[in-house]
C-alpha positions in Angstrom: 104.8 112.2 100.5 108.6 112.1 99.8 109.1 109.4 102.4 106.3 107.3 101.0 107.7 107.6 97.5 111.1 106.5 98.7 109.5 103.5 100.3 107.7 102.6 97.1 110.9 102.9 95.2 112.3 100.2 97.5 109.3 98.1 96.6 110.1 98.1 92.9 112.2 94.9 93.4 108.9 93.1 94.4 107.5 93.7 90.9 110.1 91.7 89.0 110.3 92.0 85.2 106.7 91.2 84.6 105.0 93.8 86.7 101.2 93.7 86.7 98.4 95.8 88.1 97.7 93.1 90.7 101.3 93.3 92.0 101.1 97.1 92.1 97.8 96.9 94.0 99.3 94.4 96.4 102.1 96.8 97.2 99.8 99.8 97.6 97.3 97.8 99.7 100.1 96.8 102.0 101.4 100.4 102.3 97.9 101.6 103.1 97.5 98.9 105.7 100.9 99.7 107.3 99.9 103.4 107.5 102.1 105.0 104.9 99.1 106.6 103.1 96.5 108.0 105.6 92.8 108.6 104.8 92.2 111.6 102.6 95.8 111.4 101.1 96.0 112.1 97.4 97.9 109.5 95.4 99.6 111.4 92.5 99.9 109.2 89.4 103.2 110.5 88.0 105.0 110.3 91.4 103.8 106.9 92.4 104.2 105.5 88.8 107.7 106.8 88.7 108.6 105.5 92.2 107.4 102.0 91.2 108.6 102.2 87.6 105.3 101.2 86.1 103.2 102.7 83.3 100.3 105.0 83.8 97.9 102.4 82.5 99.2 99.8 84.9 98.9 102.2 87.8 95.4 103.2 86.9 94.3 99.6 86.7 95.8 99.1 90.2 93.9 102.1 91.4 90.7 100.7 89.9 91.2 97.4 91.8 91.8 99.2 95.1 88.7 101.4 94.5 86.7 98.2 94.0 88.0 97.1 97.4 86.8 100.4 98.9 90.3 101.6 99.8 90.5 104.4 97.3 88.1 106.9 95.7 88.3 108.7 92.5 87.2 112.3 92.5 86.4 113.9 89.2 89.0 116.5 88.1 90.8 116.0 91.4 92.5 112.6 91.3 92.6 109.5 93.4 92.5 109.6 97.2 92.7 107.2 100.1 89.1 106.7 101.3 87.8 108.2 104.5 85.4 105.6 106.1 82.0 106.4 107.5 81.1 105.1 111.0 78.9 102.5 109.4 81.9 101.2 107.4 83.8 100.7 110.7 80.9 98.8 112.3 80.6 96.6 109.2 84.4 95.9 109.2 84.1 94.6 112.8 81.0 92.5 112.0 83.1 90.8 109.2 86.1 90.4 111.5 83.9 88.7 114.2 82.3 86.3 111.7 85.6 85.3 110.1 88.1 85.4 112.9 85.9 83.5 115.4 85.0 80.9 112.7 88.7 80.4 112.0 89.4 79.6 115.7 86.3 77.5 116.0 87.3 75.4 113.0 91.0 74.7 113.9 90.5 71.1 114.9 92.9 69.3 117.1 96.3 70.8 118.1 99.1 71.4 117.5 98.6 74.5 115.4 101.1 76.5 113.3 101.5 79.4 115.7 104.9 80.7 114.8 103.4 83.7 112.9 101.2 84.6 115.9 104.2 84.3 118.2 106.3 86.5 116.0 103.5 89.2 115.9 103.3 89.1 119.7 107.0 89.6 120.0 106.9 92.5 117.5 104.2 94.0 119.7 106.2 93.5 122.8 109.3 95.3 121.3 107.1 98.2 120.0 105.4 98.6 123.4 108.8 98.6 125.2 110.0 101.3 122.9 106.8 103.3 123.0 106.5 102.9 119.2 102.7 103.0 119.1 102.4 103.0 115.3 104.5 99.8 115.1 102.4 98.3 117.9 99.3 99.0 115.7 101.1 97.3 112.8 102.0 94.3 115.0 98.3 94.1 116.1 97.2 93.9 112.4 99.9 91.3 111.7 98.6 89.2 114.6 95.1 89.1 113.2 96.4 88.4 109.7 98.3 85.4 111.1 95.2 84.3 113.0 93.2 84.2 109.8 96.0 82.4 108.0 95.5 79.5 110.4 92.4 78.6 108.3 94.7 77.7 105.4 92.3 79.3 102.9 93.6 81.6 100.2 90.1 83.0 99.7 89.8 83.9 103.3 93.2 85.5 103.3 92.3 87.5 100.2 89.1 88.7 101.8 90.7 89.8 105.0 93.6 91.5 103.4 91.4 94.3 102.2 89.3 94.2 105.4 92.5 94.8 107.5 93.6 97.5 105.1 90.3 99.3 105.6 90.6 98.8 109.4 93.9 100.6 109.3 92.1 103.6 107.7 89.8 103.7 110.7 92.8 103.6 113.1 94.3 106.6 111.4 91.2 108.7 112.1 91.1 107.6 115.7 94.7 108.7 115.9 95.3 107.7 119.5 97.5 104.6 118.9 98.6 104.1 122.5 95.1 104.0 123.9 93.9 102.0 120.9 96.5 99.2 120.7 98.3 98.9 124.0 95.5 96.9 125.8 95.1 94.5 122.9 98.8 93.6 122.9 98.1 91.9 126.3 95.0 90.2 124.8 96.9 89.0 121.8 99.4 87.3 124.1 96.5 85.7 126.1 94.9 84.4 122.9 98.2 82.9 121.8 98.5 81.1 125.1 95.0 79.7 124.9 95.7 78.4 121.4 99.0 76.9 122.5 97.0 75.1 125.2 94.5 73.9 122.6 91.7 75.7 124.4 89.6 76.6 121.3 86.4 77.4 123.3 88.2 79.7 125.6 90.1 81.4 122.7 86.9 82.0 120.7 85.1 83.5 123.7 88.2 85.7 124.5 88.4 86.8 120.8 84.7 87.7 120.6 84.9 89.9 123.7 88.1 91.4 122.4 86.5 92.4 119.1 83.4 93.7 120.8 85.4 95.8 123.1 87.6 97.1 120.3 84.6 98.0 118.2 83.0 100.0 121.0 86.2 101.9 121.7 87.0 102.6 118.0 83.5 103.7 117.1 83.2 106.0 120.1 86.3 107.9 119.2 85.8 107.6 115.4 82.2 109.1 115.7 83.6 112.0 117.6 86.5 112.7 115.3 84.4 112.4 112.1 81.9 114.8 113.7 84.7 117.3 114.6 86.0 117.2 111.0 82.5 117.6 109.6 
């Protein structure tokens, strides 16, 4: 927890002088999505509020917002914890991803597309794979799909998928085999980028649908076993 608190202290500059619960929730959501707070982790009010320099009421409102997004749970007399997903949650996350991400690709229209963000995520993944940094490769994979969704140019879609991707990261933590989980999809991300660069939307959508179906099957297989072991 000490490392996580130091990181949050670095995030205080993002709050500015008029910090709000929404800004605090944005920071915590990002940190959950980037893997700083794993499923089941308790989030101590005093420590996190002190690291961010916010009041207890502001932090509690941020916790409430993230509980509404299904990222946190409040346990009576115990505190606030990062949520541990059920298998059904994981399946629903992938259904949502397939609906949204494939629709984004299908609706892109005529090229050229603003693919710099996708290209940067692929490069981040390449560096992580070369260094054997599987956690960072997972982060790069999430960034790739965020950038893919951003191609829709829709703030509502971005907001919806921010919490979906944060939930997805919770599932990845339980699977806890980042090399097996993410390494094959780095190559697929690069292939998707090439298809979009070529303006092949039909090919990109088919590739993405298979990609997500394969990922769902792999994640659920391991997740079901791990949750069963812990139960």
